[in-house]
C-alpha positions as CSV (number, residue, x, y, z in Angstrom):
1,M,-48.1,-44.0,110.6
2,A,-50.9,-42.0,109.0
3,G,-49.9,-40.2,105.8
4,P,-50.3,-36.5,105.1
5,R,-53.9,-35.3,105.1
6,N,-55.5,-33.1,102.5
7,N,-58.5,-32.1,104.7
8,L,-58.4,-28.4,105.5
9,R,-60.1,-29.3,108.8
10,A,-56.8,-30.9,109.7
11,I,-55.1,-27.5,109.8
12,P,-54.7,-26.6,113.5
13,G,-55.9,-23.2,114.9
14,V,-53.6,-20.3,115.8
15,D,-54.2,-20.9,119.5
16,T,-53.2,-24.5,119.3
17,I,-49.8,-23.6,117.7
18,L,-49.3,-20.8,120.2
19,E,-49.6,-23.2,123.1
20,A,-46.9,-25.4,121.5
21,V,-44.4,-22.5,121.1
22,T,-44.9,-20.7,124.4
23,D,-41.1,-20.8,125.0
24,C,-40.4,-18.5,122.0
25,S,-38.9,-15.2,123.2
26,L,-40.2,-13.1,120.3
27,P,-43.0,-10.6,120.9
28,R,-46.4,-12.3,120.8
29,P,-47.7,-10.2,117.8
30,L,-44.7,-11.4,115.7
31,V,-45.3,-15.0,116.7
32,V,-48.9,-14.8,115.8
33,A,-48.1,-13.2,112.4
34,V,-45.6,-16.0,111.6
35,I,-48.2,-18.7,112.6
36,R,-50.9,-17.1,110.5
37,A,-48.6,-16.8,107.5
38,E,-47.6,-20.5,107.7
39,L,-51.2,-21.6,108.1
40,Q,-52.3,-19.5,105.2
41,M,-49.7,-21.3,103.0
42,L,-51.0,-24.6,104.2
43,R,-54.5,-23.7,103.1
44,K,-53.2,-23.4,99.5
45,S,-51.4,-26.8,99.8
46,T,-52.8,-30.1,98.5
47,C,-51.1,-32.0,101.2
48,I,-51.5,-31.2,104.9
49,P,-48.9,-32.6,107.3
50,G,-49.5,-33.5,110.9
51,L,-49.5,-31.2,113.8
52,E,-46.0,-32.1,114.9
53,K,-44.5,-31.3,111.6
54,I,-46.5,-28.1,111.3
55,T,-45.2,-27.0,114.7
56,A,-41.6,-27.9,113.8
57,T,-41.8,-25.8,110.6
58,I,-43.2,-22.8,112.5
59,R,-40.5,-23.2,115.2
60,E,-37.9,-23.1,112.4
61,R,-39.5,-19.9,111.0
62,L,-39.6,-18.3,114.4
63,G,-35.9,-19.3,115.0
64,D,-34.9,-17.7,111.7
65,L,-36.8,-14.5,112.6
66,A,-35.1,-14.4,116.0
67,L,-31.7,-14.6,114.4
68,S,-32.4,-11.5,112.4
69,R,-32.6,-9.4,115.5
70,L,-29.6,-7.0,116.1
71,Q,-27.4,-8.8,118.6
72,S,-23.8,-9.1,119.7
73,V,-21.8,-11.7,117.7
74,I,-18.4,-13.3,118.0
75,N,-16.4,-12.3,114.9
76,G,-13.9,-15.0,114.1
77,T,-13.4,-14.0,110.5
78,G,-10.3,-12.0,111.0
79,V,-11.8,-9.0,109.2
80,V,-11.5,-6.1,111.7
81,V,-13.8,-3.6,110.0
82,H,-16.4,-6.1,108.8
83,T,-19.2,-4.4,106.8
84,N,-21.7,-7.2,107.5
85,L,-21.0,-7.2,111.2
86,G,-21.5,-3.4,111.8
87,R,-18.0,-2.3,110.6
88,S,-15.7,-1.3,113.4
89,P,-16.4,-2.7,116.9
90,I,-17.3,0.0,119.4
91,N,-17.3,0.2,123.1
92,P,-20.7,-0.6,124.8
93,L,-22.6,2.6,125.5
94,V,-25.9,3.2,127.1
95,T,-27.5,6.7,127.2
96,A,-30.4,6.2,129.6
97,G,-33.5,8.3,129.7
98,F,-33.5,11.9,128.5
99,V,-30.3,13.7,127.2
100,N,-29.5,17.3,126.6
101,L,-29.6,16.8,122.8
102,E,-30.8,20.4,122.1
103,M,-30.8,21.9,125.5
104,D,-28.3,24.5,126.7
105,L,-27.8,23.6,130.3
106,V,-26.1,26.9,131.0
107,T,-29.0,29.1,129.9
108,G,-31.8,26.6,130.2
109,R,-32.9,27.5,126.7
110,R,-32.9,25.5,123.5
111,G,-29.4,25.0,122.2
112,G,-27.6,23.6,119.1
113,R,-27.3,19.9,118.5
114,A,-23.9,18.2,118.9
115,G,-22.0,21.5,119.7
116,Y,-19.6,19.8,122.1
117,L,-19.0,16.9,119.7
118,E,-18.3,19.3,116.8
119,R,-15.6,21.0,118.9
120,C,-14.0,17.7,119.7
121,L,-14.0,16.7,116.0
122,A,-12.6,20.0,114.9
123,E,-9.8,19.7,117.4
124,L,-9.0,16.2,116.2
125,C,-8.9,17.2,112.6
126,G,-7.1,20.5,113.1
127,A,-10.1,22.2,111.5
128,E,-11.8,25.5,112.0
129,A,-15.1,23.7,112.3
130,A,-16.7,20.3,112.0
131,M,-20.1,18.6,111.7
132,V,-21.7,15.2,111.6
133,V,-24.2,13.5,109.2
134,N,-25.3,9.9,109.0
135,N,-22.6,8.5,106.7
136,C,-19.8,9.5,104.4
137,A,-21.8,9.3,101.3
138,A,-24.3,11.8,102.8
139,A,-21.4,14.1,103.7
140,L,-20.3,14.1,100.1
141,V,-23.8,14.7,98.7
142,L,-24.4,17.6,101.2
143,N,-21.1,19.2,100.1
144,L,-22.1,18.8,96.4
145,R,-25.6,20.2,96.9
146,H,-24.2,23.3,98.6
147,L,-21.2,23.9,96.4
148,T,-22.9,23.3,93.0
149,V,-26.0,25.4,93.5
150,K,-24.9,27.9,90.9
151,K,-22.0,26.2,89.2
152,K,-22.8,22.6,88.5
153,E,-19.6,21.0,87.4
154,V,-17.5,18.8,89.7
155,I,-14.0,18.0,88.5
156,V,-12.7,14.5,89.4
157,S,-10.0,12.2,88.1
158,R,-11.1,9.0,86.2
159,G,-8.8,7.1,88.5
160,E,-10.9,8.1,91.5
161,L,-14.4,7.1,90.3
162,V,-14.7,4.4,92.9
163,Q,-17.4,1.9,93.7
164,I,-18.3,1.6,97.4
165,G,-20.2,-1.2,99.2
166,G,-23.6,-2.2,98.1
167,G,-22.9,-1.6,94.4
168,F,-23.0,2.2,94.8
169,R,-20.7,4.1,92.4
170,L,-19.3,7.6,92.9
171,P,-20.6,8.9,89.6
172,D,-24.2,7.9,90.6
173,I,-23.8,9.5,94.0
174,L,-22.5,12.7,92.4
175,E,-25.3,13.0,89.9
176,S,-27.9,12.2,92.5
177,S,-26.9,15.6,94.1
178,G,-27.7,17.4,90.9
179,A,-24.1,18.0,90.1
180,K,-22.6,17.5,86.6
181,L,-19.5,15.2,86.6
182,R,-16.5,16.4,84.7
183,E,-14.1,13.5,84.3
184,I,-10.4,14.2,83.6
185,G,-7.2,12.3,83.0
186,A,-6.9,8.5,82.5
187,T,-7.6,5.7,84.8
188,N,-4.0,5.4,85.9
189,H,-2.5,8.9,85.0
190,T,-3.9,12.3,85.8
191,T,-1.8,15.5,85.7
192,L,-2.1,19.0,87.2
193,N,-2.7,20.3,83.7
194,D,-5.7,18.0,83.3
195,Y,-7.3,19.8,86.3
196,A,-6.2,23.3,85.2
197,G,-7.6,22.7,81.7
198,A,-10.9,21.5,83.0
199,I,-11.6,24.5,85.2
200,G,-14.1,26.9,83.7
201,S,-17.0,29.2,84.4
202,Q,-19.2,26.4,85.5
203,T,-16.7,24.7,87.9
204,G,-18.3,24.3,91.3
205,L,-15.5,22.4,93.0
206,I,-12.5,20.1,92.6
207,L,-13.1,16.8,94.2
208,K,-10.3,14.3,95.2
209,V,-11.4,10.8,96.3
210,H,-8.9,8.8,98.3
211,R,-8.4,5.2,97.0
212,S,-9.2,3.7,100.3
213,N,-10.7,0.4,99.1
214,F,-8.3,-0.4,96.2
215,F,-4.8,0.5,95.0
216,M,-3.0,0.9,91.7
217,D,0.6,0.1,91.0
218,G,2.9,0.5,88.0
219,F,2.6,3.4,85.6
220,V,0.5,5.5,87.9
221,A,0.6,9.3,88.5
222,A,-1.5,12.0,90.1
223,P,-0.8,15.6,91.3
224,K,0.1,16.1,94.9
225,R,-2.5,17.5,97.2
226,R,-0.5,20.7,97.8
227,E,-0.4,21.3,94.0
228,L,-4.2,20.8,93.8
229,T,-4.8,23.2,96.7
230,A,-2.6,25.9,95.1
231,L,-4.5,25.5,91.8
232,A,-7.9,25.7,93.5
233,R,-6.9,28.8,95.4
234,K,-5.5,30.5,92.3
235,K,-8.8,29.7,90.4
236,R,-11.0,30.5,93.4
237,V,-12.6,27.1,93.3
238,P,-13.4,25.1,96.5
239,F,-11.3,21.9,97.0
240,V,-12.9,18.9,98.7
241,E,-11.3,15.6,99.6
242,D,-13.3,12.5,100.5
243,L,-11.0,10.3,102.6
244,G,-13.5,7.4,102.9
245,S,-12.1,5.4,105.8
246,G,-10.5,8.4,107.6
247,V,-8.0,7.4,110.3
248,L,-7.0,9.5,113.4
249,L,-3.9,7.6,114.5
250,P,-0.8,6.9,112.4
251,T,-1.0,3.5,110.6
252,G,2.7,3.0,109.8
253,D,3.5,1.0,113.0
254,W,1.0,-1.8,112.3
255,A,0.4,-1.6,108.6
256,E,3.9,-2.6,107.5
257,G,5.0,0.9,106.6
258,H,1.8,1.9,104.7
259,H,0.7,5.4,105.5
260,E,-3.0,6.3,105.4
261,P,-3.6,10.1,105.2
262,M,-5.3,11.6,108.2
263,P,-7.9,14.4,108.1
264,S,-5.5,16.8,109.8
265,E,-2.9,16.3,107.1
266,V,-5.4,16.9,104.3
267,L,-6.5,20.2,105.9
268,K,-3.0,21.2,106.7
269,E,-2.1,20.8,103.1
270,G,-4.8,23.2,102.1
271,A,-8.1,21.4,101.4
272,D,-11.2,23.5,102.2
273,I,-13.2,20.5,103.3
274,V,-12.5,16.9,104.2
275,C,-15.0,14.2,104.8
276,F,-14.6,10.6,106.2
277,S,-16.5,7.8,107.9
278,G,-16.9,7.5,111.6
279,D,-17.4,3.7,111.6
280,K,-14.3,2.5,109.8
281,L,-10.7,3.4,110.9
282,M,-12.0,5.9,113.4
283,G,-13.6,3.1,115.4
284,G,-16.9,4.8,116.1
285,P,-20.6,4.4,115.0
286,Q,-21.9,4.8,111.5
287,S,-21.6,8.5,110.7
288,G,-20.0,10.9,108.2
289,I,-17.7,13.6,109.5
290,I,-17.2,16.9,107.6
291,A,-14.3,19.2,108.7
292,G,-12.7,22.2,107.3
293,R,-13.1,26.0,106.9
294,A,-15.8,27.5,109.2
295,R,-17.6,29.4,106.4
296,H,-18.2,26.2,104.5
297,V,-19.2,24.1,107.5
298,Q,-21.6,26.8,108.8
299,A,-23.2,27.0,105.3
300,L,-23.6,23.3,105.2
301,K,-25.4,23.3,108.6
302,K,-27.9,25.8,107.3
303,H,-28.6,23.8,104.1
304,P,-32.2,22.5,104.2
305,F,-31.0,19.0,103.1
306,F,-28.9,18.8,106.3
307,R,-32.0,18.1,108.4
308,A,-32.6,14.9,106.5
309,L,-29.1,13.7,107.3
310,R,-28.8,14.5,111.0
311,C,-27.7,11.8,113.5
312,D,-29.8,10.9,116.5
313,K,-28.8,10.9,120.2
314,L,-27.5,7.3,120.2
315,V,-25.1,7.9,117.3
316,L,-24.0,11.3,118.7
317,S,-23.4,9.8,122.1
318,A,-21.3,6.9,120.8
319,L,-19.3,9.2,118.5
320,Q,-18.7,11.7,121.4
321,S,-17.3,8.8,123.5
322,T,-15.0,7.8,120.6
323,A,-13.8,11.3,120.0
324,E,-13.0,11.8,123.7
325,H,-10.9,8.6,123.7
326,Y,-8.7,10.2,121.1
327,L,-8.5,13.6,122.9
328,H,-7.6,11.8,126.1
329,N,-4.8,10.1,124.2
330,Q,-6.7,6.8,124.7
331,G,-7.5,6.1,121.0
332,G,-5.3,3.0,121.1
333,T,-7.6,1.4,123.7
334,L,-10.6,1.4,121.4
335,P,-11.5,-2.2,120.4
336,L,-10.7,-1.4,116.7
337,H,-7.1,-0.4,117.5
338,R,-6.6,-3.2,120.0
339,M,-7.4,-5.6,117.2
340,L,-5.4,-3.9,114.5
341,R,-2.3,-3.6,116.7
342,A,-2.5,-7.0,118.3
343,D,0.9,-8.7,118.0
344,L,1.3,-12.1,116.5
345,A,2.7,-13.6,119.6
346,S,-0.3,-12.8,121.8
347,I,-2.7,-14.2,119.1
348,Q,-0.6,-17.4,119.0
349,R,-0.8,-17.8,122.8
350,R,-4.5,-17.3,122.9
351,T,-5.2,-19.6,119.9
352,R,-2.9,-22.4,121.2
353,K,-4.6,-22.2,124.6
354,L,-8.0,-22.7,123.0
355,A,-6.7,-25.6,120.8
356,R,-5.5,-27.4,123.9
357,A,-8.8,-26.8,125.7
358,L,-10.5,-28.6,122.7
359,K,-8.4,-31.7,123.1
360,G,-10.5,-34.8,123.2
361,M,-13.4,-33.3,121.3
362,P,-14.7,-35.2,118.3
363,A,-12.8,-33.1,115.8
364,K,-9.4,-32.4,114.4
365,V,-8.1,-29.1,115.8
366,C,-4.9,-27.4,114.8
367,V,-3.4,-23.9,114.7
368,T,-2.4,-22.6,111.2
369,P,-0.6,-19.4,110.1
370,G,-2.7,-16.9,108.1
371,H,-3.5,-13.3,107.5
372,S,-6.2,-11.0,109.0
373,Q,-7.7,-8.2,107.0
374,V,-8.3,-4.5,107.9
375,G,-11.6,-4.6,106.0
376,G,-14.2,-1.9,105.5
377,G,-12.6,-0.6,102.3
378,A,-9.4,0.4,104.0
379,L,-5.8,-0.6,103.3
380,P,-6.6,-3.6,101.1
381,Q,-2.9,-4.2,100.4
382,V,-2.0,-4.7,104.0
383,P,-2.3,-8.3,105.3
384,L,-2.0,-8.6,109.1
385,P,0.0,-11.8,110.2
386,T,-2.1,-14.1,112.4
387,V,-2.9,-17.7,113.2
388,T,-6.2,-19.4,113.0
389,L,-7.9,-22.0,115.1
390,D,-8.9,-24.7,112.5
391,I,-11.6,-27.2,113.3
392,V,-12.7,-30.2,111.2
393,P,-15.6,-32.0,113.0
394,N,-15.5,-35.8,112.8
395,D,-19.2,-36.4,112.1
396,I,-20.6,-33.0,111.0
397,R,-20.3,-31.4,107.6
398,L,-18.4,-28.0,107.8
399,T,-21.4,-26.1,106.4
400,D,-23.7,-27.7,109.1
401,F,-21.2,-26.9,111.8
402,A,-20.9,-23.3,110.7
403,A,-24.7,-23.0,110.6
404,R,-24.9,-24.4,114.1
405,L,-22.4,-21.8,115.4
406,R,-24.4,-19.0,113.7
407,R,-27.4,-20.1,115.8
408,A,-25.4,-20.2,119.0
409,T,-25.8,-17.6,121.8
410,P,-24.1,-15.4,121.0
411,P,-23.7,-16.3,117.3
412,V,-20.2,-17.3,116.2
413,I,-19.1,-16.3,112.7
414,G,-16.1,-18.0,111.1
415,V,-14.8,-18.8,107.7
416,I,-14.7,-22.2,105.8
417,S,-11.5,-22.4,103.9
418,G,-9.2,-25.2,102.9
419,R,-11.8,-27.8,104.0
420,R,-11.6,-26.4,107.6
421,F,-13.6,-24.1,109.8
422,R,-11.3,-21.3,110.8
423,L,-11.5,-18.8,113.6
424,D,-9.1,-15.8,113.9
425,L,-8.7,-14.6,117.4
426,R,-7.5,-11.2,116.3
427,T,-11.2,-10.2,116.0
428,I,-12.4,-12.1,119.0
429,L,-12.3,-10.2,122.3
430,P,-10.7,-12.0,125.2
431,D,-13.9,-11.8,127.3
432,Q,-15.7,-13.7,124.5
433,E,-13.5,-16.7,124.7
434,K,-15.5,-18.6,127.3
435,S,-18.7,-18.2,125.3
436,L,-16.9,-19.2,122.2
437,M,-15.6,-22.4,123.8
438,N,-19.0,-23.3,125.2
439,S,-20.6,-22.9,121.8
440,I,-17.9,-25.0,120.0
441,R,-18.1,-27.9,122.6
442,Q,-21.9,-28.0,122.5
443,N,-22.2,-28.0,118.7
444,L,-19.5,-30.6,118.2
445,V,-21.3,-33.1,120.3
446,S,-25.0,-32.2,119.8
447,K,-27.0,-33.8,117.0
C-alpha cells in the first residue's frame, strides 16, 4: 500500500469530494464550506493522505455538523426539565403561513401583540395584567430598568443571591440593568428588620428571589411574604418576586409533600409583580412571564427596552397553546406533567417490557431501581422514584455505545453510571419506544 503523499497535487478538488458525498442531506453550500475548510488544512500539512481517507474525514465532519441541527431526541436521562435538551418537553405545534400577530381581525386595523395570550396568563396568575418577554432573566432586568430609573437601590437578601444556569449570577444581572444592589441579612438568616432598616430615599424596590434551584436547612430564617408586602406598602416601595421556575399546578401530590409557590399565591399575598419562566414547570416554550398590577405591567410594555425582549410568533403560539391547556383544566395532559406524575408501577411495566424485548441481544440487560430528577433548577430536594433500563454491551465500550446512540435517528440520550448505560422511561414518551428499541438493537450488533 502506498504511504501518505506530501505532494500538494495529490489533494483532490472540491468537485471530486462532492461526488463522493452526494448522499449527505446537508445544504450544498454547507457541504462545500466543510470540504474547502478541510482541504485548506491539508494544504498546510506535510503529509497528504489518500483520497479514501480524506473523504472519510470529511464525511465525519459533515456528520458532526448534521448532528448539531435542532432535532427531536429521545431523553432517557430521567431529568424531566433538561436544560441541554430544551428544558420542558412541549406539544408539537405548527403555525403555518401568516398569523394575526399584530392584526385586529375585528376592526381590520393594526392591533396589539399577544393581547389574547396576556389575558390568558393574567387569568392563570390571578393578576390584573400580564405580559411576555423572551426569558425570566429578561423579565427581571426589564422590571429593574423601569423601577430604578429614579431610585437605583434594590434591596435583596444575601441568601437569595443565586447563580442560574450558564454561570450567570443574580448580582451581575441586577447591575447590568443599572441598578445598585443593597444586600441585607446573612446567607442563612434575614429578618424583617433587615429589610426595614435598609429602606431609604434611594430604594427603588424590594426584590425577593425564590430559591428554586437550591435549598437551605438548619438555622434558616426569612420573613414571610405577607410581612414583606405589608412593609413595602407602608414604605410605598414596589415589591417584586422572581419565582424562577413558576408552577401553575399544585406540586404536593407528586413531589412528596413539597409545595412550590404558584404565581397566583404570590400575588394574592400582596406582591406587586411576579415573574417566572415559561419553559420550566409551566411546560411551555422559553419565555419570561410578568404578572401583577396593571399600572406596572402597562408601564413595562411602554418601556423602550421591551422591544428588544419581545417574543416572536412561534414562541407566542406555543405559549398560547400551553396557557389554554391550563384554562381548559387540561394542564395535567401536557408532556411535562405526564412525566412528573407518572407512577412507579407504569414505569416498571414499560421498562420490563423493553427488557424482555432485548432478550437474546449481545448485552447484559436488567431493570434497576433509581430516581428521576425534576431538573431545570426546580425542586432539587425532590427525587422521583423510578426504575432504569440498564444495558452493558458484550463487545462495545459503554462510551462508544452511548456515542452510537447519540448518532441514531432520532438521537438517544442516556446516562453512564455504575458501569452501565441507563435509560429512564419516565422521560421517554410511549410513542418513542419503537424507535428507541430499533436504535438499541442496531447499535448493539453493528460494528
